[in-house]
MOPAC internal coordinates of N, CA, C and O (Angstrom, degrees):
PM7 1SCF
backbone

  N    0.0000 0     0.00 0     0.00 0    0    0    0
  C    1.3657 1     0.00 0     0.00 0    1    0    0
  C    1.5160 1   110.36 1     0.00 0    2    1    0
  O    1.2310 1   121.38 1   -43.31 1    3    2    1
  N    1.3370 1   114.97 1   136.69 1    3    2    1
  C    1.4378 1   114.71 1   179.40 1    5    3    2
  C    1.5179 1   111.86 1   -84.67 1    6    5    3
  O    1.2310 1   122.22 1   -32.17 1    7    6    5
  N    1.2670 1   113.36 1   147.83 1    7    6    5
  C    1.4943 1   119.49 1  -178.95 1    9    7    6
  C    1.5579 1   107.58 1   -94.47 1   10    9    7
  O    1.2310 1   118.98 1   -30.00 1   11   10    9
  N    1.2109 1   119.55 1   150.00 1   11   10    9
  C    1.4988 1   122.77 1   175.43 1   13   11   10
  C    1.4885 1   106.67 1  -131.01 1   14   13   11
  O    1.2310 1   121.14 1   -14.03 1   15   14   13
  N    1.3205 1   115.42 1   165.97 1   15   14   13
  C    1.5201 1   120.14 1   177.18 1   17   15   14
  C    1.4675 1   112.17 1   -81.70 1   18   17   15
  O    1.2310 1   119.71 1   170.00 1   19   18   17
  N    1.3393 1   118.16 1   -10.00 1   19   18   17
  C    1.4977 1   123.44 1  -179.12 1   21   19   18
  C    1.5658 1   106.19 1   -88.20 1   22   21   19
  O    1.2310 1   121.42 1   -51.02 1   23   22   21
  N    1.3445 1   114.89 1   128.98 1   23   22   21
  C    1.4683 1   117.48 1   173.17 1   25   23   22
  C    1.5463 1   111.63 1   -64.47 1   26   25   23
  O    1.2310 1   121.56 1   -58.44 1   27   26   25
  N    1.2762 1   114.61 1   121.56 1   27   26   25
  C    1.5149 1   120.46 1  -179.68 1   29   27   26
  C    1.4984 1   107.95 1   -84.18 1   30   29   27
  O    1.2310 1   121.70 1   -35.42 1   31   30   29
  N    1.3619 1   114.36 1   144.58 1   31   30   29
  C    1.4580 1   122.17 1   174.57 1   33   31   30
  C    1.5409 1   106.15 1   -72.41 1   34   33   31
  O    1.2310 1   118.45 1   -40.99 1   35   34   33
  N    1.3228 1   120.57 1   139.01 1   35   34   33
  C    1.3936 1   124.91 1   171.18 1   37   35   34
  C    1.4948 1   109.74 1   -89.86 1   38   37   35
  O    1.2310 1   120.08 1   -51.07 1   39   38   37
  N    1.3192 1   117.45 1   128.93 1   39   38   37
  C    1.3935 1   123.29 1   175.18 1   41   39   38
  C    1.5059 1   114.75 1  -124.80 1   42   41   39
  O    1.2310 1   121.02 1   -29.40 1   43   42   41
  N    1.2709 1   115.65 1   150.60 1   43   42   41
  C    1.5820 1   115.51 1  -178.56 1   45   43   42
  C    1.5484 1   105.57 1   -76.63 1   46   45   43
  O    1.2310 1   118.91 1   -41.43 1   47   46   45
  N    1.3162 1   119.69 1   138.57 1   47   46   45
  C    1.4407 1   122.87 1   173.07 1   49   47   46
  C    1.5658 1   103.86 1   -83.42 1   50   49   47
  O    1.2310 1   120.53 1   -59.84 1   51   50   49
  N    1.2816 1   116.59 1   120.16 1   51   50   49
  C    1.5385 1   118.18 1   179.59 1   53   51   50
  C    1.5231 1   108.52 1   -65.08 1   54   53   51
  O    1.2310 1   123.08 1   -46.42 1   55   54   53
  N    1.2951 1   111.70 1   133.58 1   55   54   53
  C    1.4817 1   120.15 1  -172.18 1   57   55   54
  C    1.4980 1   109.75 1  -125.14 1   58   57   55
  O    1.2310 1   121.37 1   -49.03 1   59   58   57
  N    1.3011 1   114.99 1   130.97 1   59   58   57
  C    1.5743 1   121.42 1   169.92 1   61   59   58
  C    1.5099 1   102.38 1  -121.19 1   62   61   59
  O    1.2310 1   118.86 1   -50.92 1   63   62   61
  N    1.3407 1   119.77 1   129.08 1   63   62   61
  C    1.4358 1   121.14 1   180.00 1   65   63   62
  C    1.5284 1   106.44 1  -135.60 1   66   65   63
  O    1.2310 1   122.49 1   -39.09 1   67   66   65
  N    1.3114 1   112.83 1   140.91 1   67   66   65
  C    1.5296 1   120.98 1   176.65 1   69   67   66
  C    1.5120 1   112.36 1  -155.86 1   70   69   67
  O    1.2310 1   122.10 1   -18.07 1   71   70   69
  N    1.3310 1   113.58 1   161.93 1   71   70   69
  C    1.4975 1   118.71 1  -179.45 1   73   71   70
  C    1.5207 1   103.50 1   -97.56 1   74   73   71
  O    1.2310 1   119.60 1   -33.77 1   75   74   73
  N    1.2708 1   118.37 1   146.23 1   75   74   73
  C    1.4544 1   123.93 1  -179.71 1   77   75   74
  C    1.4473 1   112.35 1   -69.16 1   78   77   75
  O    1.2310 1   117.69 1   -20.33 1   79   78   77
  N    1.4370 1   122.00 1   159.67 1   79   78   77
  C    1.3748 1   121.98 1   175.79 1   81   79   78
  C    1.4703 1   121.70 1   -49.86 1   82   81   79
  O    1.2310 1   119.41 1   149.02 1   83   82   81
  N    1.3521 1   118.74 1   -30.98 1   83   82   81
  C    1.4352 1   124.77 1  -179.04 1   85   83   82
  C    1.5575 1   110.97 1   -83.25 1   86   85   83
  O    1.2310 1   122.64 1   170.77 1   87   86   85
  N    1.3542 1   112.54 1    -9.23 1   87   86   85
  C    1.5172 1   119.09 1  -176.49 1   89   87   86
  C    1.4877 1   110.28 1    63.07 1   90   89   87
  O    1.2310 1   120.20 1  -145.36 1   91   90   89
  N    1.3415 1   117.22 1    34.64 1   91   90   89
  C    1.4315 1   117.15 1  -176.01 1   93   91   90
  C    1.6051 1   113.64 1  -111.43 1   94   93   91
  O    1.2310 1   122.31 1   169.81 1   95   94   93
  N    1.4139 1   113.19 1   -10.19 1   95   94   93
  C    1.4783 1   117.95 1   179.02 1   97   95   94
  C    1.5553 1   109.98 1  -152.40 1   98   97   95
  O    1.2310 1   124.73 1   -15.11 1   99   98   97
  N    1.2646 1   108.52 1   164.89 1   99   98   97
  C    1.5539 1   120.13 1  -177.31 1  101   99   98
  C    1.5314 1   101.48 1  -110.44 1  102  101   99
  O    1.2310 1   121.65 1   -47.59 1  103  102  101
  N    1.4423 1   114.45 1   132.41 1  103  102  101
  C    1.3982 1   120.79 1   172.43 1  105  103  102
  C    1.5231 1   109.67 1  -111.50 1  106  105  103
  O    1.2310 1   121.46 1   -51.53 1  107  106  105
  N    1.3162 1   114.82 1   128.47 1  107  106  105
  C    1.5130 1   122.06 1   170.60 1  109  107  106
  C    1.4687 1   111.03 1  -113.83 1  110  109  107
  O    1.2310 1   120.06 1   -45.73 1  111  110  109
  N    1.2939 1   117.50 1   134.27 1  111  110  109
  C    1.4437 1   122.54 1   173.68 1  113  111  110
  C    1.5375 1   109.48 1  -127.92 1  114  113  111
  O    1.2310 1   124.08 1   -64.98 1  115  114  113
  N    1.3301 1   109.78 1   115.02 1  115  114  113
  C    1.5176 1   119.33 1  -179.29 1  117  115  114
  C    1.5897 1   107.22 1  -101.49 1  118  117  115
  O    1.2310 1   121.85 1   -46.70 1  119  118  117
  N    1.3617 1   114.07 1   133.30 1  119  118  117
  C    1.4757 1   115.02 1   172.93 1  121  119  118
  C    1.5588 1   101.50 1  -104.06 1  122  121  119
  O    1.2310 1   123.60 1   -58.43 1  123  122  121
  N    1.3310 1   110.69 1   121.57 1  123  122  121
  C    1.4165 1   121.44 1   178.04 1  125  123  122
  C    1.5555 1   113.55 1  -138.42 1  126  125  123
  O    1.2310 1   119.17 1  -109.55 1  127  126  125
  N    1.2873 1   119.18 1    70.45 1  127  126  125
  C    1.3908 1   128.80 1  -169.62 1  129  127  126
  C    1.5868 1   112.46 1   -63.10 1  130  129  127
  O    1.2310 1   121.69 1   -42.55 1  131  130  129
  N    1.3158 1   114.37 1   137.45 1  131  130  129
  C    1.5189 1   121.08 1   177.31 1  133  131  130
  C    1.4286 1   114.70 1    79.30 1  134  133  131
  O    1.2310 1   118.59 1  -169.94 1  135  134  133
  N    1.2896 1   120.29 1    10.06 1  135  134  133
  C    1.5065 1   125.63 1  -179.81 1  137  135  134
  C    1.5109 1   106.05 1   -94.11 1  138  137  135
  O    1.2310 1   119.51 1   -39.31 1  139  138  137
  N    1.3628 1   118.53 1   140.69 1  139  138  137
  C    1.4601 1   122.02 1   166.66 1  141  139  138
  C    1.4658 1   108.54 1   -87.30 1  142  141  139
  O    1.2310 1   123.37 1   -27.25 1  143  142  141
  N    1.3435 1   111.15 1   152.75 1  143  142  141
  C    1.5017 1   119.83 1  -179.66 1  145  143  142
  C    1.4662 1   112.99 1   -53.82 1  146  145  143
  O    1.2310 1   120.73 1   138.84 1  147  146  145
  N    1.3342 1   116.21 1   -41.16 1  147  146  145
  C    1.4589 1   119.86 1  -173.51 1  149  147  146
  C    1.5263 1   111.28 1   -74.15 1  150  149  147
  O    1.2310 1   118.87 1   171.92 1  151  150  149
  N    1.3335 1   119.75 1    -8.08 1  151  150  149
  C    1.4578 1   126.43 1  -178.56 1  153  151  150
  C    1.5540 1   109.22 1  -100.70 1  154  153  151
  O    1.2310 1   118.52 1  -167.62 1  155  154  153
  N    1.2914 1   120.42 1    12.38 1  155  154  153
  C    1.4305 1   124.04 1   177.96 1  157  155  154
  C    1.5468 1   109.64 1  -101.97 1  158  157  155
  O    1.2310 1   120.54 1   -53.14 1  159  158  157
  N    1.3078 1   116.57 1   126.86 1  159  158  157
  C    1.4926 1   122.35 1   173.27 1  161  159  158
  C    1.4740 1   107.04 1  -120.50 1  162  161  159
  O    1.2310 1   123.05 1   -70.66 1  163  162  161
  N    1.4755 1   111.76 1   109.34 1  163  162  161
  C    1.4112 1   118.26 1   176.76 1  165  163  162
  C    1.5169 1   108.62 1  -115.73 1  166  165  163
  O    1.2310 1   119.49 1   -47.90 1  167  166  165
  N    1.3140 1   118.57 1   132.10 1  167  166  165
  C    1.4661 1   124.46 1  -176.27 1  169  167  166
  C    1.4713 1   104.99 1  -130.52 1  170  169  167
  O    1.2310 1   121.38 1   -43.66 1  171  170  169
  N    1.3958 1   114.96 1   136.34 1  171  170  169
  C    1.4941 1   124.56 1   178.84 1  173  171  170
  C    1.5030 1   107.82 1  -122.58 1  174  173  171
  O    1.2310 1   120.18 1   -37.29 1  175  174  173
  N    1.3313 1   117.26 1   142.71 1  175  174  173
  C    1.3909 1   126.32 1   170.75 1  177  175  174
  C    1.5572 1   102.28 1  -119.67 1  178  177  175
  O    1.2310 1   121.06 1    -6.54 1  179  178  177
  N    1.3183 1   115.59 1   173.46 1  179  178  177
  C    1.5251 1   119.21 1   178.29 1  181  179  178
  C    1.5490 1   110.80 1   -59.49 1  182  181  179
  O    1.2310 1   118.72 1   155.28 1  183  182  181
  N    1.3183 1   120.04 1   -24.72 1  183  182  181
  C    1.4641 1   118.70 1  -175.50 1  185  183  182
  C    1.5253 1   113.53 1  -128.08 1  186  185  183
  O    1.2310 1   120.24 1  -175.27 1  187  186  185
  N    1.3561 1   117.14 1     4.73 1  187  186  185
  C    1.5736 1   115.11 1  -179.92 1  189  187  186
  C    1.4194 1   112.11 1  -160.86 1  190  189  187
  O    1.2310 1   119.28 1    -5.90 1  191  190  189
  N    1.3337 1   118.98 1   174.10 1  191  190  189
  C    1.4440 1   124.40 1   179.81 1  193  191  190
  C    1.5534 1   108.90 1  -136.10 1  194  193  191
  O    1.2310 1   121.07 1   -17.08 1  195  194  193
  N    1.2735 1   115.55 1   162.92 1  195  194  193
  C    1.4605 1   127.99 1   175.91 1  197  195  194
  C    1.4665 1   110.84 1  -140.45 1  198  197  195
  O    1.2310 1   118.33 1   -55.01 1  199  198  197
  N    1.3481 1   120.79 1   124.99 1  199  198  197
  C    1.3973 1   124.07 1   176.48 1  201  199  198
  C    1.5474 1   113.06 1  -118.84 1  202  201  199
  O    1.2310 1   118.28 1   -45.15 1  203  202  201
  N    1.3156 1   120.89 1   134.85 1  203  202  201
  C    1.4426 1   123.14 1   177.00 1  205  203  202
  C    1.5588 1    98.74 1  -137.73 1  206  205  203
  O    1.2310 1   119.71 1   -51.07 1  207  206  205
  N    1.3592 1   118.17 1   128.93 1  207  206  205
  C    1.4645 1   119.01 1   178.58 1  209  207  206
  C    1.5984 1   102.33 1  -147.65 1  210  209  207
  O    1.2310 1   123.28 1   -59.99 1  211  210  209
  N    1.3838 1   111.31 1   120.01 1  211  210  209
  C    1.4522 1   117.99 1  -175.87 1  213  211  210
  C    1.5011 1   113.86 1  -106.84 1  214  213  211
  O    1.2310 1   121.49 1   -27.35 1  215  214  213
  N    1.2557 1   114.76 1   152.65 1  215  214  213
  C    1.5094 1   123.84 1   169.26 1  217  215  214
  C    1.5360 1   102.78 1  -135.99 1  218  217  215
  O    1.2310 1   121.48 1     3.70 1  219  218  217
  N    1.3025 1   114.77 1  -176.30 1  219  218  217
  C    1.4769 1   121.39 1  -170.55 1  221  219  218
  C    1.4996 1   113.99 1   -52.04 1  222  221  219
  O    1.2310 1   119.07 1   129.47 1  223  222  221
  N    1.2776 1   119.38 1   -50.53 1  223  222  221
  C    1.4432 1   122.36 1  -172.58 1  225  223  222
  C    1.4796 1   115.66 1  -113.44 1  226  225  223
  O    1.2310 1   120.59 1  -178.77 1  227  226  225
  N    1.3808 1   116.47 1     1.23 1  227  226  225
  C    1.4442 1   118.33 1  -178.68 1  229  227  226
  C    1.5749 1   113.16 1  -148.62 1  230  229  227
  O    1.2310 1   121.71 1   -17.16 1  231  230  229
  N    1.3031 1   114.33 1   162.84 1  231  230  229
  C    1.4433 1   121.63 1   176.60 1  233  231  230
  C    1.4791 1   111.39 1  -130.17 1  234  233  231
  O    1.2310 1   117.57 1   -63.48 1  235  234  233
  N    1.3247 1   122.23 1   116.52 1  235  234  233
  C    1.4150 1   126.25 1   174.50 1  237  235  234
  C    1.4840 1   109.75 1   -78.04 1  238  237  235
  O    1.2310 1   119.52 1   -48.96 1  239  238  237
  N    1.2386 1   118.53 1   131.04 1  239  238  237
  C    1.4571 1   123.31 1   179.34 1  241  239  238
  C    1.6358 1   114.71 1  -131.71 1  242  241  239
  O    1.2310 1   121.30 1   -35.63 1  243  242  241
  N    1.3055 1   115.12 1   144.37 1  243  242  241
  C    1.5293 1   115.26 1   176.70 1  245  243  242
  C    1.5888 1   106.42 1  -159.44 1  246  245  243
  O    1.2310 1   121.51 1   -36.05 1  247  246  245
  N    1.1998 1   114.71 1   143.95 1  247  246  245
  C    1.5171 1   120.25 1   170.66 1  249  247  246
  C    1.4831 1   106.58 1  -140.87 1  250  249  247
  O    1.2310 1   121.98 1   -21.14 1  251  250  249
  N    1.3248 1   113.81 1   158.86 1  251  250  249
  C    1.4657 1   119.28 1  -174.41 1  253  251  250
  C    1.5237 1   110.45 1  -175.43 1  254  253  251
  O    1.2310 1   122.97 1   -14.68 1  255  254  253
  N    1.3107 1   111.91 1   165.32 1  255  254  253
  C    1.5029 1   119.41 1  -177.50 1  257  255  254
  C    1.5921 1   105.88 1  -113.83 1  258  257  255
  O    1.2310 1   121.99 1   -30.80 1  259  258  257
  N    1.3312 1   113.79 1   149.20 1  259  258  257
  C    1.4992 1   120.12 1   175.14 1  261  259  258
  C    1.4888 1   114.69 1   -82.23 1  262  261  259
  O    1.2310 1   120.64 1   -36.51 1  263  262  261
  N    1.3009 1   116.38 1   143.49 1  263  262  261
  C    1.4488 1   119.76 1  -179.84 1  265  263  262
  C    1.5006 1   115.73 1   -69.66 1  266  265  263
  O    1.2310 1   120.76 1   158.75 1  267  266  265
  N    1.3345 1   116.15 1   -21.25 1  267  266  265
  C    1.4563 1   123.69 1  -173.69 1  269  267  266
  C    1.5380 1   110.16 1  -150.47 1  270  269  267
  O    1.2310 1   118.73 1   -17.65 1  271  270  269
  N    1.3461 1   120.02 1   162.35 1  271  270  269
  C    1.3959 1   119.05 1   177.48 1  273  271  270
  C    1.5173 1   113.89 1   -62.09 1  274  273  271
  O    1.2310 1   118.65 1   -42.51 1  275  274  273
  N    1.3147 1   120.18 1   137.49 1  275  274  273
  C    1.4597 1   124.52 1  -176.88 1  277  275  274
  C    1.5481 1   114.26 1  -119.78 1  278  277  275
  O    1.2310 1   121.24 1   -12.81 1  279  278  277
  N    1.2500 1   115.23 1   167.19 1  279  278  277
  C    1.5080 1   122.86 1   174.46 1  281  279  278
  C    1.4866 1   107.51 1  -101.54 1  282  281  279
  O    1.2310 1   117.64 1   -93.68 1  283  282  281
  N    1.3619 1   122.09 1    86.32 1  283  282  281
  C    1.3755 1   122.20 1  -172.70 1  285  283  282
  C    1.5558 1   111.56 1   -67.41 1  286  285  283
  O    1.2310 1   120.27 1   150.25 1  287  286  285
  N    1.2850 1   117.08 1   -29.75 1  287  286  285
  C    1.4950 1   121.49 1  -179.29 1  289  287  286
  C    1.4726 1   111.32 1   -69.23 1  290  289  287
  O    1.2310 1   118.35 1   169.23 1  291  290  289
  N    1.3133 1   120.76 1   -10.77 1  291  290  289
  C    1.4919 1   125.87 1  -176.92 1  293  291  290
  C    1.5344 1   108.69 1  -108.24 1  294  293  291
  O    1.2310 1   117.90 1  -175.07 1  295  294  293
  N    1.2513 1   121.60 1     4.93 1  295  294  293
  C    1.3713 1   127.24 1   179.13 1  297  295  294
  C    1.5611 1   115.29 1   -61.29 1  298  297  295
  O    1.2310 1   120.41 1   -45.94 1  299  298  297
  N    1.2713 1   116.82 1   134.06 1  299  298  297
  C    1.5561 1   122.30 1   179.21 1  301  299  298
  C    1.5439 1   104.57 1  -120.01 1  302  301  299
  O    1.2310 1   120.60 1   -41.77 1  303  302  301
  N    1.3608 1   116.46 1   138.23 1  303  302  301
  C    1.4449 1   120.94 1  -179.57 1  305  303  302
  C    1.4159 1   105.93 1  -140.51 1  306  305  303
  O    1.2310 1   120.37 1   -38.01 1  307  306  305
  N    1.3812 1   116.89 1   141.99 1  307  306  305
  C    1.4414 1   126.46 1  -179.86 1  309  307  306
  C    1.5622 1   107.74 1  -138.74 1  310  309  307
  O    1.2310 1   120.83 1   -39.81 1  311  310  309
  N    1.4040 1   116.01 1   140.19 1  311  310  309
  C    1.4430 1   120.53 1  -178.37 1  313  311  310
  C    1.5345 1   106.84 1  -128.54 1  314  313  311
  O    1.2310 1   122.92 1   -54.15 1  315  314  313
  N    1.3080 1   112.01 1   125.85 1  315  314  313
  C    1.5114 1   115.16 1   177.52 1  317  315  314
  C    1.5001 1   108.05 1  -157.43 1  318  317  315
  O    1.2310 1   119.44 1   -46.92 1  319  318  317
  N    1.3687 1   118.68 1   133.08 1  319  318  317
  C    1.4135 1   126.47 1   177.92 1  321  319  318
  C    1.4963 1   115.02 1    50.19 1  322  321  319
  O    1.2310 1   120.01 1  -135.27 1  323  322  321
  N    1.3033 1   117.58 1    44.73 1  323  322  321
  C    1.4321 1   120.97 1   177.52 1  325  323  322
  C    1.5107 1   120.21 1    82.48 1  326  325  323
  O    1.2310 1   122.19 1  -176.40 1  327  326  325
  N    1.3674 1   113.42 1     3.60 1  327  326  325
  C    1.4423 1   121.15 1  -176.65 1  329  327  326
  C    1.5488 1   112.36 1  -116.41 1  330  329  327
  O    1.2310 1   117.70 1   -65.29 1  331  330  329
  N    1.2115 1   121.98 1   114.71 1  331  330  329
  C    1.4112 1   128.21 1  -179.82 1  333  331  330
  C    1.6050 1   109.29 1   -95.60 1  334  333  331
  O    1.2310 1   119.78 1   -71.60 1  335  334  333
  N    1.2957 1   118.03 1   108.40 1  335  334  333
  C    1.5088 1   121.58 1  -179.45 1  337  335  334
  C    1.4712 1   110.15 1  -102.11 1  338  337  335
  O    1.2310 1   120.74 1   -49.78 1  339  338  337
  N    1.3047 1   116.19 1   130.22 1  339  338  337
  C    1.4388 1   120.87 1  -178.50 1  341  339  338
  C    1.4873 1   110.19 1  -128.50 1  342  341  339
  O    1.2310 1   119.21 1   -46.72 1  343  342  341
  N    1.3157 1   119.12 1   133.28 1  343  342  341
  C    1.5157 1   123.48 1   178.15 1  345  343  342
  C    1.5044 1   104.92 1  -120.96 1  346  345  343
  O    1.2310 1   120.84 1   -58.97 1  347  346  345
  N    1.3786 1   116.00 1   121.03 1  347  346  345
  C    1.5075 1   118.82 1   179.58 1  349  347  346
  C    1.5472 1   109.10 1  -124.83 1  350  349  347
  O    1.2310 1   121.10 1   -66.55 1  351  350  349
  N    1.2744 1   115.51 1   113.45 1  351  350  349
  C    1.4661 1   118.20 1  -177.46 1  353  351  350
  C    1.5852 1   111.30 1   -67.01 1  354  353  351
  O    1.2310 1   120.57 1   -38.16 1  355  354  353
  N    1.2985 1   116.52 1   141.84 1  355  354  353
  C    1.4574 1   121.14 1   173.05 1  357  355  354
  C    1.4912 1   111.47 1   -76.35 1  358  357  355
  O    1.2310 1   119.92 1   -34.27 1  359  358  357
  N    1.3515 1   117.76 1   145.73 1  359  358  357
  C    1.4518 1   120.55 1   175.49 1  361  359  358
  C    1.4797 1   108.26 1   -69.21 1  362  361  359
  O    1.2310 1   119.30 1   -30.46 1  363  362  361
  N    1.3460 1   118.95 1   149.54 1  363  362  361
  C    1.3549 1   125.88 1   177.95 1  365  363  362
  C    1.6238 1   106.50 1   -72.80 1  366  365  363
  O    1.2310 1   119.67 1   -63.59 1  367  366  365
  N    1.3290 1   118.23 1   116.41 1  367  366  365
  C    1.4832 1   118.37 1  -174.63 1  369  367  366
  C    1.4553 1   114.19 1   -62.67 1  370  369  367
  O    1.2310 1   118.32 1   164.32 1  371  370  369
  N    1.3733 1   120.80 1   -15.68 1  371  370  369
  C    1.4917 1   124.11 1  -178.75 1  373  371  370
  C    1.4762 1   109.18 1  -101.35 1  374  373  371
  O    1.2310 1   117.18 1  -176.71 1  375  374  373
  N    1.2555 1   122.97 1     3.29 1  375  374  373
  C    1.4286 1   126.39 1  -179.54 1  377  375  374
  C    1.4698 1   113.29 1   -51.24 1  378  377  375
  O    1.2310 1   118.95 1   125.91 1  379  378  377
  N    1.3140 1   119.62 1   -54.09 1  379  378  377
  C    1.3901 1   122.44 1  -176.12 1  381  379  378
  C    1.4851 1   113.60 1  -111.36 1  382  381  379
  O    1.2310 1   121.47 1  -152.26 1  383  382  381
  N    1.4047 1   114.79 1    27.74 1  383  382  381
  C    1.4484 1   119.92 1   179.03 1  385  383  382
  C    1.5300 1   113.08 1   -62.66 1  386  385  383
  O    1.2310 1   121.54 1   -34.13 1  387  386  385
  N    1.2357 1   114.66 1   145.87 1  387  386  385
  C    1.4998 1   118.12 1   176.98 1  389  387  386
  C    1.5527 1   110.20 1   -89.70 1  390  389  387
  O    1.2310 1   121.24 1   -49.35 1  391  390  389
  N    1.2707 1   115.23 1   130.65 1  391  390  389
  C    1.5223 1   119.24 1   179.99 1  393  391  390
  C    1.5218 1   109.05 1   -93.76 1  394  393  391
  O    1.2310 1   121.80 1   -73.11 1  395  394  393
  N    1.3527 1   114.16 1   106.89 1  395  394  393
  C    1.4754 1   121.49 1  -177.47 1  397  395  394
  C    1.5439 1   110.28 1   -74.47 1  398  397  395
  O    1.2310 1   123.54 1   -50.75 1  399  398  397
  N    1.3549 1   110.81 1   129.25 1  399  398  397
  C    1.5610 1   114.93 1   171.63 1  401  399  398
  C    1.4388 1   108.81 1   -84.32 1  402  401  399
  O    1.2310 1   124.87 1   -47.88 1  403  402  401
  N    1.3081 1   108.26 1   132.12 1  403  402  401
  C    1.5234 1   116.82 1  -177.43 1  405  403  402
  C    1.5850 1   106.39 1  -106.36 1  406  405  403
  O    1.2310 1   121.72 1   -53.42 1  407  406  405
  N    1.3746 1   114.32 1   126.58 1  407  406  405
  C    1.5203 1   122.59 1  -173.68 1  409  407  406
  C    1.5262 1   106.78 1  -100.13 1  410  409  407
  O    1.2310 1   120.10 1   180.00 1  411  410  409

């Protein structure tokens, strides 16, 4: 994102979030009109996200926490016509489960 000498207004990035029908991934949809793809900065951690998206006179911002553990390395994001669509798969809750030996 390019920096300018003019103080940009901070605006909330409108967010719609939901879990898919199979309950296998989280969908995030951000409305950030007038922003160019190259001016979007999206960061993910294992438990949260941060979005900053600038345009000439304003900067959209949003942060949040995930409801469940996610696979950030498998995240897919697409941006078109002011809508940023993000799909983040949930981690398999049994992936690192401990198998108890029964005596």
